[in-house]
N, C-alpha and C positions, 0 to 999 in steps of 0.2 A: 831423866827426861830428854837429855840432850847427846846426840852418840856421834862421831864422827865428824862433826860440824868444823866448817870451814867458809869461813865469810872476810871480806872483807871490803871496807866501805870506802866509798873515795871522797877525798877532802870537799866540803863544801857544797855538797851532795843533799839532797832532801830526800831519805833512804826511806822507805815505808819496807817495814817487817811484818807482811801477811804471815797468817796461816791460822787451823784451827782451830776452838779453845782446847786448849792442856796441851799444844804444840811444844810450849816452852817457850813462847817469843819472852815475856814478862821474866821468865827465868833469867835467858839468854842478860837483860838488858839489869838486871840486878847480878852478873856475873861481871858483866862490862863495867861495873859502877864500886865493882870490891864486897859487895853484898852478899854474897855468895860465893866460895874457892872450888872450880871446879877441881874431879877427881883428878885427871889429868888431861896434858896437851898444854899450849902456849894463849895465852892471852896478850894482847898487843893495843897498848887504849894512847892516841898518840905518840906513839912510837916507846911508850912505857910498858912493862914488862910487869903482872898483876899476876899474885899479890904484893910481890917482893917492892915492885918501883911507883906504890901508891900513893905515897905520900908526895911525889913528886907532879904529880897531876891531880889527884883530888879535884883543887882549886879549879882546873881547867871542865869541869865535869857540872854540868847540871841535870839534877835526873829530876824527872817529875813520875810517881808511879800511880795505879792505874786510880789507888782510894789517898790520896795524900794525906798525911797527917796534916793537920791544922790547930793551935790556940785557940778552944771556943771563946775564950774573954779576952782574947786581944782583938783589935781590930785592924784591918787591912794595913793601912799605914805603922801601926803594932811592928806586923809581921816583917814587915819593910825591913825596921827599925832596926830588928834584931837580926836580921840576915845582914846588913852593914858591918853592927856590932860582930858578930860571928865570925865576918868572915877579912873583916879589917878594910872593910871597904868605905871612899869618905860616904856620911851617911845624906851631905848635900846633894853627891851625884848619884843615889840611889832616891831619893825622894824627888831628886828630878824626873829623873826616869818612872818611875812608879806613879804620878804624875802624868806622867803624859799616855803609860798603859791605861790607866785609870779611864781618865775622860774618852781614849778609843773603845774601850769596851763597856763603857756604858756604867763603871761602878764610882764613879768621883762624887754623889750622893752619899752612898754610903763606904765612903773611906774611914771614916771615923767610928762606924757601928760593929759591934762585940761580930765576929763571926758566928754563934751560936744560933744566929738569927737569918741566917745565911740560906737558901736553897740549893741545890745541888750546883746547879749548871755558876751560882756564885759560888761557891766555894773552888768551885777549878778555876773561875776566873782569878783569883786570887795565889793557888796555887799555880797557875801557870805563868801571872805576870813573878811571880816569889824567885821561881827560876831565872827566867830574862832578864834581871835586871841587876842581876851580876854577869851580864853578856862572857861568858863561860864559852870556849872556842867549840866543842862538844856536847848539842842537846840531847841527853836519852828518855823519852818522852813517851809515858804505856799511855794507849785511846789518852790522846792528849782535850781532844774537844769535848769530852763524853756531856753531855748536860748541857749542853751552851744550846743557845738559841737560834736561828738560821743566820742572824745580823753579826751576833755576836761570832758565828764558826767564819764567817766570810770575815770580819775583821779579822780572828784571828791567824787565820788563814797569810792573810796576807804579809804580817806579821814575821810569822815563819817565814814564808818567801823571801822578805827582806832579808831574813837574817840570815839566812842561809850564803848572802853574798861575802861574810865572813868568818862565818861559822859552818858545823855541818850537823847537821839536822835527824837525825836517826827518830824514828816513830813506829809503834802498831797502830792498826787500827781498822775497824771491819766495817769503816763507814765509808762506800764507797766515792761516795762525793768527796769526802778528805783526802782522798788517796789519790784521785784522778784532777783536782784540784793542787797539789800541794805536792805531790812524788816528782821526783826526774829521774829514779833508781830504787829498784824492788828488789827485793827476794820471795820468796815463797817457803817457808819452815814448817813441815809434814815429818810425822814421823820418827821425828828428833832428828831429821838431815834438815840442809839446804837442799830444797828441791829446783830452785829455779832464780837465777840474778842474772840482774842486766836491766838495759835503762826501762823507763817505766814511760808508757804514752797510754795518755787516756782511753779505760774500755778494755786494754790489754786483757784483762785478767776473766775476762766475759768468755773467751776463746782457749783458756789454759785449763789442762783438765782439776788440776789443784785448786788454781786461783781462781775459778767460778765459783765455788764455797767456801769462800774463807771470806767475801767480802760483801754487802745486801744495801 
């Protein structure tokens, strides 16, 4: 899918990876978190070469796939406790962070409810919080706010804007509102290659011959 691709993402940027369906955006994110291996070329993530040095960088990555897996008979808090255990993080700190996000995203009263009862948007919130509570330096987010209601979307955008003060956010989206509100850099991926990359300003894709077709 990807051929001759070259892309550098600035530190502490909010970088929107744009492109039509099937362009390879999700594939690129999976390569960056070592779920797929490129047939050739060099992949550097936070100064580490993948896949050889992935063990040195994996704790610094937070990956949110387009269809994140959740344990159906776990509550949100049980998910966050599991994350603390798996990553060797203090449970009290993870819980404190999670409680803040649960309040902000309107899930506090569902914190002990099994995920199997949740809507798509509620599941998305749990998955997003699961990434944020670790505070990794690099977030890789595939359609991160898909299914969220407008109010929660605005809250999540503000959370991610604040996050970029200390970390880097690389995300894909077809949502023009999200891209305009969050991105400060962007790149357009089409036909397996980066067609354009640079600083982003709201509405910029409206005049780009490829970009105008990849958000809506």
